[in-house]
Residue, then its C-alpha position, 0 to 999 in steps of 0.5 A: x430221101x432228100x436231095x441232100x443226103x445228110x439233111x437230117x444230120x445237120x448237127x454233125x454235118x458242115x457243107x462246103x467245108x474248107x479242108x485248110x481248117x483241118x490239115x496241119x499244112x493249113x491248105x486244102x480246098x472245100x469238100x461238099x460234106x464234112x461229117x463228124x459222127x459220134x459213134x460207129x452207127x452214125x459212121x455206117x449211116x453216113x457211108x450208106x448214104x454216101x454210096x446211095x448218093x454216088x459220093x466218095x467217102x473218105x475217113x479223116x483223122x487229124x490231118x497231120x499226114x495229109x495234103x489236100x489239093x486246092x480245088x473243090x472236092x465232091x467228097x464226103x469227108x468223115x472225121x473221127x474226132x469225136x471217137x475220143x474215149x480212153x480207157x484203162x484195163x490193167x496194163x492195157x490202154x484203149x483209145x478211140x480213133x479220134x484221140x490225139x496221139x500226144x494226149x494218149x502218150x501223156x495219159x499213159x505216162x501219167x498212169x505209169x504205163x510205159x511203151x508209148x513215150x517214144x511216140x511223143x511229139x508225133x501229131x495226129x489221131x490214134x486211128x491214123x497212127x495205126x493206119x500208117x504205123x506212125x513212129x519215131x526214131x526208136x519205136x512205132x505204133x505196132x510195137x505195143x499194139x495188141x489189136x484194134x476194133x475195125x470196121x468196113x464202112x458198111x459192116x459190123x465192128x470186129x476185133x483185129x489182132x495186131x498181126x492181122x494188120x500187116x504192119x511194116x515200116x510206115x505201113x499197115x493193110x488198113x487203108x487198102x483193105x478199106x477198113x476204118x479203125x474205131x479204137x486201138x488197144x495197147x499192151x504196156x508196162x508198169x513203170x514210174x510215172x516220173x520216169x516216163x514223164x522224163x522220157x517223154x520230155x526227152x523225146x519232145x526236147x530232141x524233136x524240138x531241137x531237130x524238127x520245125x515242130x511249131x511250123x505248118x507242116x505234115x511231118x516227114x514228107x518222104x519215107x526213108x529209102x531202103x537203098x544204101x548209099x556207099x554201103x550206108x543206109x541214109x535217111x530221106x532228110x540226109x539225101x535232101x540236105x546233101x542235094x543242097x535243097x534246104x531252104x528251097x522255096x516255091x511260093x509259100x512252101x519251103x524245105x525246112x532249114x531245120x530238117x530237110x525232110x519237112x516242107x513247111x508253109x510260111x502261111x501263104x502256101x497253096x497245096x500246089x506250091x507244096x506239090x511243086x516243091x515235092x516234085x522238085x525235091x524228088x527230081x533233084x535227089x534222083x539226079x544226084x543219088x539215083x534214088x526215088x523218094x516215096x511219099x510218107x504223106x497222103x495226097x488227096x486230090x480229084x485225080x486219084 
């Protein structure tokens, strides 16, 4: 094999690719290889060659829940963006891992298939949404998921029932089990397309009113804690707000004045600015409420 393990895959491979081009935060250093396979067979080939070359292999969706640190990374990052087919079978809708979740929500509404409208406005890919059980105020991906086609990078695709994937709040076993989601199938309900479009629009309007939807961000930074404050379950955003942190800035990273559980990039932030602001927020909330906030986003660094 050539010293470049992907020399014959030039059509789907970029070298020294800045991850800032691919993350919703707009930050992230270059990775050695950024590969966009067109099917699972290519994905498996890339994995095998990565292992043979001693390179770390990482699956990447839309980058909407990921903070990649600033330094160069000796990784092979594999994008699922081209696994983007959507198919209907009766009341079931199957979407490839690379399908943009808002596109799927819109498609379901147009087809008169209800159940996904509560996910309106959540960015990211279907594969990433399944892996983290993404959700909004009233629903999450697992609510209507029948199952998914998954593969361990060196193995064969198989069907996994939703119950196998160990869903709970913002969690599935997919990442820890070393699985890659290739597609997901949702069991939905027949409803009027116009009603579903109105519901979808209502969720979008509510998000735009309360969240910095147009800013460079990765959505909610922290999971909502389980612990009660004065007998009441409080959101991470409420704790951060009550700790007086809205508008706090480090470099180009800012705790959003609109929603305290969002950190936004004003266009000049580095990943380190964001990490430093995350650390400051966690420390202050711990001091004020004795609550340790847990990250909802993933941090990719060479220190992992």
